[in-house]
C-alpha positions as CSV (number, residue, x, y, z in Angstrom):
1,M,-89.8,5.7,-3.5
2,G,-92.4,3.0,-2.5
3,E,-92.6,1.4,0.9
4,K,-90.5,-1.7,1.3
5,K,-92.3,-5.0,1.5
6,L,-91.6,-8.3,3.1
7,Y,-91.7,-10.9,0.2
8,V,-92.3,-14.5,1.1
9,N,-91.8,-17.1,-1.6
10,L,-93.4,-20.5,-0.8
11,L,-94.1,-21.7,-4.3
12,G,-90.9,-23.3,-5.6
13,E,-87.8,-22.5,-3.6
14,F,-88.5,-21.1,-0.1
15,S,-87.1,-17.6,0.4
16,V,-87.8,-14.4,2.3
17,W,-86.8,-10.9,1.2
18,Y,-87.2,-7.5,2.7
19,G,-87.0,-5.2,-0.2
20,D,-84.0,-6.4,-2.2
21,K,-82.2,-7.9,0.9
22,K,-82.6,-11.7,1.5
23,V,-83.6,-12.6,5.1
24,Y,-81.7,-15.5,6.6
25,M,-84.2,-18.2,7.8
26,G,-81.8,-20.8,9.0
27,R,-79.6,-23.4,7.3
28,T,-82.6,-25.3,5.8
29,S,-86.2,-24.6,5.0
30,T,-87.2,-27.4,7.3
31,G,-85.8,-25.9,10.5
32,R,-88.2,-25.2,13.4
33,Q,-88.1,-21.4,13.0
34,A,-88.5,-21.7,9.2
35,Q,-91.5,-24.1,9.5
36,L,-93.1,-21.8,12.1
37,F,-92.8,-18.9,9.8
38,Q,-94.1,-20.9,6.8
39,L,-97.2,-22.1,8.7
40,L,-97.9,-18.6,9.9
41,M,-97.6,-17.0,6.4
42,I,-99.8,-19.6,4.8
43,S,-102.5,-19.4,7.4
44,P,-105.5,-17.0,6.9
45,G,-104.9,-13.6,8.4
46,F,-101.4,-14.6,9.3
47,Q,-102.4,-16.3,12.5
48,I,-102.4,-19.9,13.6
49,S,-103.2,-21.6,16.9
50,K,-100.3,-22.6,19.1
51,E,-101.8,-26.1,19.4
52,K,-101.6,-26.6,15.6
53,L,-98.0,-25.4,15.6
54,M,-97.1,-27.8,18.3
55,A,-98.9,-30.7,16.5
56,D,-97.3,-29.9,13.1
57,I,-93.8,-29.0,14.0
58,Y,-93.1,-31.1,17.0
59,K,-93.9,-34.8,16.8
60,S,-95.5,-36.5,19.7
61,G,-92.9,-37.4,22.4
62,E,-90.1,-35.5,20.6
63,F,-90.0,-32.8,23.2
64,N,-91.2,-33.0,26.8
65,N,-92.5,-29.5,26.8
66,R,-93.6,-28.6,23.3
67,N,-95.2,-25.3,24.5
68,N,-91.8,-24.0,25.6
69,S,-90.2,-25.2,22.4
70,V,-92.7,-23.1,20.4
71,N,-91.9,-20.1,22.6
72,N,-88.2,-20.6,21.9
73,A,-88.7,-20.9,18.2
74,V,-90.7,-17.7,18.2
75,Y,-87.9,-15.9,20.1
76,R,-85.2,-17.1,17.6
77,L,-87.4,-16.2,14.6
78,R,-87.8,-12.6,16.0
79,K,-84.0,-12.4,16.3
80,M,-83.6,-13.5,12.6
81,L,-86.0,-10.8,11.4
82,T,-84.3,-8.1,13.6
83,D,-80.8,-9.1,12.3
84,A,-82.1,-8.8,8.7
85,G,-83.1,-5.2,9.3
86,V,-86.9,-5.9,9.1
87,P,-88.5,-3.0,11.0
88,G,-90.2,-3.8,14.3
89,D,-89.4,-5.7,17.4
90,E,-92.2,-8.0,18.3
91,Y,-93.2,-9.4,14.9
92,I,-95.0,-12.4,16.3
93,A,-97.2,-12.3,19.4
94,I,-99.0,-15.0,21.4
95,E,-102.6,-13.9,21.9
96,N,-105.4,-16.1,23.2
97,G,-103.6,-19.2,22.3
98,N,-102.7,-18.0,18.8
99,C,-99.5,-17.0,17.1
100,V,-100.2,-13.7,15.3
101,W,-98.1,-11.6,12.9
102,K,-98.1,-8.1,14.5
103,E,-96.0,-5.8,12.4
104,D,-97.6,-3.2,10.1
105,I,-95.1,-3.5,7.3
106,P,-96.6,-4.8,4.0
107,V,-96.3,-8.6,3.5
108,Q,-96.7,-10.3,0.2
109,V,-96.8,-14.1,0.2
110,D,-96.9,-15.7,-3.3
111,A,-99.1,-18.6,-2.2
112,V,-101.6,-16.3,-0.6
113,E,-101.6,-14.0,-3.6
114,F,-102.0,-17.0,-5.9
115,K,-105.2,-18.1,-4.1
116,R,-106.5,-14.6,-4.0
117,L,-106.2,-14.1,-7.7
118,L,-107.9,-17.5,-8.4
119,E,-110.7,-16.4,-6.2
120,E,-110.9,-13.0,-8.0
121,S,-111.0,-14.7,-11.4
122,R,-114.2,-16.6,-10.6
123,D,-116.3,-13.4,-11.0
124,A,-114.3,-12.0,-14.0
125,E,-115.3,-12.4,-17.6
126,D,-113.5,-12.8,-21.0
127,D,-110.2,-11.0,-21.3
128,D,-110.2,-9.9,-17.6
129,K,-110.6,-13.5,-16.5
130,L,-107.7,-14.6,-18.7
131,H,-105.4,-11.8,-17.5
132,I,-106.1,-12.6,-13.8
133,L,-105.6,-16.3,-14.3
134,Q,-102.3,-15.7,-16.1
135,E,-101.1,-13.4,-13.3
136,A,-101.9,-16.1,-10.8
137,W,-100.3,-18.8,-13.0
138,L,-97.0,-17.0,-13.2
139,L,-96.7,-17.0,-9.4
140,Y,-96.5,-20.8,-9.3
141,R,-92.8,-21.4,-9.9
142,G,-92.8,-24.9,-8.4
143,P,-94.5,-27.1,-5.8
144,L,-95.3,-25.5,-2.5
145,L,-92.3,-26.1,-0.1
146,A,-91.0,-29.0,-2.1
147,S,-88.0,-29.4,0.2
148,N,-90.4,-30.0,3.1
149,S,-91.9,-33.0,1.4
150,I,-91.5,-35.3,4.4
151,E,-93.4,-33.0,6.8
152,E,-97.1,-34.2,7.1
153,W,-98.5,-30.7,7.2
154,A,-96.6,-29.7,4.1
155,I,-97.7,-32.8,2.1
156,S,-101.4,-31.9,2.2
157,E,-100.7,-28.2,1.4
158,N,-98.4,-29.2,-1.4
159,L,-101.1,-31.5,-3.0
160,H,-103.7,-28.7,-2.6
161,Y,-101.7,-26.2,-4.4
162,K,-100.8,-28.6,-7.2
163,E,-104.5,-29.1,-7.9
164,L,-105.1,-25.4,-7.9
165,Y,-102.2,-24.9,-10.4
166,R,-103.6,-27.7,-12.6
167,D,-107.1,-26.2,-12.6
168,C,-105.6,-22.7,-13.3
169,T,-103.6,-24.1,-16.2
170,N,-106.6,-25.9,-17.7
171,Q,-108.8,-22.8,-17.4
172,I,-106.3,-20.7,-19.3
173,A,-105.9,-23.5,-21.9
174,D,-109.7,-23.6,-22.5
175,I,-109.8,-19.9,-23.1
176,L,-106.8,-20.0,-25.5
177,K,-108.3,-22.9,-27.4
178,E,-111.5,-21.0,-27.8
179,K,-109.6,-18.0,-29.2
180,E,-107.4,-20.3,-31.3
181,R,-104.2,-18.8,-29.8
182,W,-102.1,-21.9,-30.6
183,E,-98.7,-20.4,-30.0
184,D,-99.7,-19.2,-26.6
185,L,-101.3,-22.5,-25.8
186,Y,-98.1,-24.4,-26.8
187,T,-96.0,-22.0,-24.6
188,L,-98.5,-22.5,-21.7
189,Y,-98.3,-26.3,-21.8
190,T,-94.5,-26.4,-22.4
191,T,-93.9,-24.2,-19.4
192,A,-96.4,-26.1,-17.2
193,L,-94.8,-29.4,-18.1
194,G,-91.5,-28.1,-16.8
195,I,-93.1,-27.9,-13.4
196,E,-95.7,-30.7,-13.2
197,T,-96.2,-33.6,-15.6
198,Y,-99.8,-34.5,-16.7
199,E,-100.7,-36.5,-19.8
200,E,-103.5,-34.1,-20.6
201,W,-100.9,-31.3,-20.9
202,Q,-98.7,-33.5,-23.1
203,L,-101.7,-34.2,-25.4
204,G,-102.6,-30.5,-25.4
205,Q,-99.0,-29.6,-26.3
206,L,-99.2,-32.0,-29.3
207,D,-102.6,-30.7,-30.4
208,A,-101.3,-27.1,-30.4
209,L,-98.3,-28.1,-32.6
210,I,-100.6,-30.0,-34.9
211,A,-102.9,-26.9,-35.2
212,L,-99.8,-24.8,-36.0
213,G,-98.7,-27.3,-38.7
214,E,-95.4,-28.0,-36.8
215,Y,-95.6,-31.8,-37.5
216,E,-91.9,-32.6,-37.3
217,K,-91.7,-30.8,-34.0
218,A,-94.8,-32.5,-32.8
219,Y,-93.3,-35.9,-33.6
220,K,-90.1,-35.1,-31.7
221,T,-92.2,-33.9,-28.8
222,Y,-94.2,-37.1,-28.9
223,E,-91.1,-39.3,-28.9
224,K,-89.7,-37.3,-25.9
225,A,-93.0,-37.7,-24.0
226,V,-93.1,-41.4,-24.6
227,R,-89.4,-41.8,-23.6
228,I,-90.0,-40.0,-20.3
229,Y,-93.2,-41.9,-19.7
230,T,-91.5,-45.3,-20.3
231,E,-88.8,-44.4,-17.8
232,V,-91.2,-43.9,-14.9
233,S,-94.2,-46.2,-15.7
234,D,-94.7,-49.9,-16.1
235,L,-97.8,-49.3,-18.2
236,P,-98.0,-49.1,-22.0
237,V,-98.6,-45.7,-23.7
238,S,-102.2,-44.6,-23.6
239,E,-104.5,-44.9,-26.6
240,E,-105.0,-41.1,-26.6
241,M,-101.2,-40.7,-27.0
242,L,-101.1,-43.3,-29.8
243,K,-104.0,-41.5,-31.6
244,R,-101.8,-38.3,-31.6
245,S,-98.9,-40.3,-33.1
246,R,-101.0,-41.7,-35.9
247,K,-102.4,-38.2,-36.7
248,I,-98.9,-36.7,-36.8
249,S,-97.7,-39.5,-39.0
250,Q,-100.5,-38.9,-41.5
251,Y,-99.5,-35.3,-41.9
252,L,-95.8,-36.1,-42.2
253,K,-96.5,-38.4,-45.2
254,G,-97.2,-35.4,-47.4
255,G,-98.8,-35.9,-50.8
256,Y,-96.7,-34.4,-53.6
257,E,-93.5,-36.5,-53.7
258,D,-93.0,-39.0,-56.5
259,L,-92.0,-42.6,-55.8
260,D,-88.2,-41.9,-56.3
261,D,-88.3,-39.1,-53.8
262,I,-90.1,-41.3,-51.3
263,Q,-87.6,-44.1,-51.8
264,V,-84.7,-41.7,-51.3
265,S,-86.2,-40.5,-48.0
266,F,-86.6,-44.1,-46.9
267,L,-83.0,-45.0,-47.7
268,E,-81.8,-41.9,-45.9
269,V,-83.5,-43.1,-42.7
270,A,-82.2,-46.6,-43.2
271,K,-78.7,-45.4,-43.7
272,K,-78.7,-43.6,-40.4
273,S,-79.3,-46.9,-38.6
274,E,-76.9,-49.1,-40.6
275,E,-74.2,-49.0,-37.9
276,Q,-76.4,-49.8,-34.9
277,V,-79.1,-52.2,-33.7
278,Y,-82.5,-50.9,-34.7
279,E,-84.4,-49.4,-31.8
280,C,-87.9,-48.0,-32.5
281,P,-90.8,-46.6,-30.5
282,Y,-93.4,-49.1,-29.3
283,L,-96.0,-48.0,-31.8
284,N,-93.6,-48.6,-34.7
285,F,-92.6,-51.9,-33.1
286,M,-96.2,-53.1,-33.2
287,D,-96.4,-52.2,-36.9
288,V,-93.2,-54.3,-37.6
289,Y,-94.7,-57.2,-35.7
290,C,-97.9,-57.2,-37.7
291,S,-95.9,-56.9,-41.0
292,I,-93.9,-60.0,-40.1
293,L,-97.1,-62.0,-39.3
294,R,-98.6,-61.0,-42.7
295,L,-95.3,-61.7,-44.5
296,G,-95.3,-65.2,-43.0
297,A,-98.6,-66.0,-44.7
298,R,-96.9,-65.9,-48.1
299,I,-93.4,-67.0,-47.5
300,E,-91.5,-69.0,-44.9
301,V,-90.4,-66.7,-42.2
302,V,-89.0,-67.6,-38.8
303,S,-88.9,-64.7,-36.4
304,C,-89.0,-64.7,-32.7
305,L,-90.6,-62.2,-30.3
306,M,-88.7,-62.0,-27.1
307,Q,-89.6,-60.3,-23.9
308,C,-86.8,-59.5,-21.4
309,T,-88.1,-58.5,-17.9
310,I,-86.0,-57.6,-14.9
311,V,-87.2,-59.5,-11.8
312,N,-85.8,-60.2,-8.3
313,R,-84.7,-63.6,-7.1
314,K,-88.3,-64.5,-6.3
315,K,-89.3,-63.7,-9.9
316,L,-91.2,-60.7,-8.7
317,P,-91.1,-57.2,-10.2
318,V,-88.3,-54.9,-8.8
319,Q,-88.7,-51.4,-7.4
320,K,-88.7,-48.6,-10.0
321,A,-85.3,-47.2,-8.9
322,V,-83.7,-50.6,-9.3
323,A,-85.5,-51.2,-12.5
324,A,-84.3,-47.9,-14.0
325,K,-80.7,-48.7,-13.0
326,K,-80.7,-52.3,-14.2
327,G,-82.8,-51.4,-17.2
328,A,-80.2,-48.9,-18.4
329,L,-77.5,-51.6,-18.1
330,L,-79.6,-54.2,-19.8
331,L,-80.2,-51.8,-22.7
332,Q,-76.4,-51.6,-23.2
333,A,-76.2,-55.4,-23.2
334,I,-79.0,-55.7,-25.7
335,K,-77.4,-53.2,-28.1
336,Q,-74.1,-54.9,-28.0
337,T,-75.6,-58.4,-28.5
338,L,-78.4,-58.1,-31.2
339,R,-77.6,-58.5,-34.8
340,Y,-78.1,-56.0,-37.6
341,G,-81.5,-57.4,-38.6
342,D,-82.9,-57.5,-35.1
343,I,-85.3,-54.9,-33.8
344,F,-86.2,-53.9,-30.2
345,T,-88.2,-51.4,-28.1
346,Q,-88.3,-50.5,-24.5
347,Y,-91.9,-51.4,-23.3
348,N,-91.5,-49.9,-19.9
349,T,-88.8,-49.3,-17.2
350,S,-88.0,-53.0,-16.6
351,R,-89.1,-54.7,-19.8
352,F,-87.8,-54.9,-23.4
353,L,-89.4,-56.4,-26.5
354,I,-87.1,-57.9,-29.2
355,I,-87.8,-59.3,-32.6
356,L,-85.1,-61.8,-33.7
357,N,-85.3,-62.2,-37.5
358,H,-84.1,-65.2,-39.5
359,T,-83.6,-67.3,-36.4
360,K,-83.9,-71.1,-36.1
361,K,-86.6,-72.1,-33.7
362,E,-84.3,-74.4,-31.7
363,R,-81.8,-71.5,-31.4
364,S,-84.2,-68.7,-30.9
365,S,-83.4,-68.1,-27.3
366,L,-80.6,-65.8,-26.4
367,T,-80.1,-67.7,-23.1
368,G,-77.6,-69.9,-24.7
369,S,-75.8,-67.2,-26.4
370,P,-72.3,-66.8,-24.9
371,K,-72.1,-63.2,-26.2
372,F,-75.4,-62.3,-24.5
373,T,-74.5,-64.0,-21.3
374,K,-71.1,-62.3,-21.2
375,N,-72.6,-58.9,-21.9
376,L,-75.2,-59.4,-19.2
377,A,-72.5,-60.4,-16.7
378,E,-70.0,-57.6,-17.5
379,I,-72.4,-54.7,-18.2
380,A,-75.7,-55.4,-16.4
381,G,-74.4,-57.4,-13.5
382,I,-77.1,-60.0,-14.2
383,L,-77.0,-63.3,-12.2
384,T,-79.3,-65.7,-14.1
385,I,-81.6,-65.8,-17.1
386,R,-84.7,-68.0,-17.2
387,S,-86.5,-68.7,-20.4
388,L,-90.0,-69.8,-21.2
389,L,-90.7,-70.8,-24.8
390,C,-94.2,-71.2,-26.2
391,I,-94.8,-71.6,-30.0
392,R,-97.8,-69.6,-31.1
393,N,-97.7,-70.7,-34.8
394,N,-95.2,-71.7,-37.4
395,I,-94.0,-68.1,-37.7
396,I,-93.6,-66.4,-34.4
397,V,-91.9,-68.0,-31.4
398,H,-92.7,-66.1,-28.2
399,I,-89.9,-66.1,-25.7
400,V,-90.1,-64.6,-22.2
401,Q,-86.7,-63.9,-20.6
402,Q,-86.9,-63.2,-16.9
403,I,-83.7,-61.6,-15.8
404,S,-82.8,-61.7,-12.1
405,Q,-80.7,-58.9,-10.7
406,T,-77.6,-59.7,-8.6
407,D,-78.1,-57.0,-5.9
């Protein structure tokens, strides 16, 4: 039977185990004893200066005697380890102004092992390098000490390990691309995106699916990525992401169906949206807009492009949390107000674009619509709507709706 180890998990949820027994480290991972232990375990050689501990754990002026406070935290930490049945009695010693881990029992810290493996991979080649990188990559189960996110010392360490994980993932991806191991590449990006979100990984995920010929899955993945991005960002989708969408769409078109089959597929899609207002992705919305402009060159068309934006009482953008809450309510109001022939898309968290078809210019604003006003009041809790009309040409009337929140 192998010798028991003390396992310390800092990547993802903080936990300490001696063999298969969990060690109690206090009610939260942000307690003084827990933070002292975390700092000690993440420091080179499992030792850290007492001055640094006092600076990181005890804010200036929080305790009159921070030195005694550290000594008390060390004492309580020793008792926790003893109560958990971890062999030894001293555990942590104060030597020459440093806190030092003293026991001889084997200790394995996931964050330390993660960095060690990354260092080892630098001198490795080919399959050995890939194997070592994958071993390190599997250790990263989440941000380092995510629950300590308000602690200054933890923030810098957290960001450092995030960059290491990003670099590790990209190195593995480069090797898998070179070997054309698309299934493994897709799994890599999908798993990594469950932990951290980077557009380069979303693009890589789509590229892997395209290489595998999984075009329908790629399109659904694209729609999900755009939906998530729209919820958290006020910027439009990047050109690189739009390029992937166009590429996927080209493959989805096929090339062997006759006209009747193509029309049937069109009608099937149209039938699915018969009972609801037509919402489409931003890229599709742009195509519809361009089509209407071209159509207006041949026949008389009156369509309106409306922009609904949530602002505060001073007509300034609102915070993301407020925008997300009010945006969800505004979405309900729009869906319950628009007519069958109208089309809309969510441009970002606090902004919607709407095309109102077959609308008289003088009635093109929804501001005067009792139904829209009622829905805004009852569903979204909107106080006022301000409109700005500007006619671009005889076809499209641009309307900017600024919607002020009530709270």
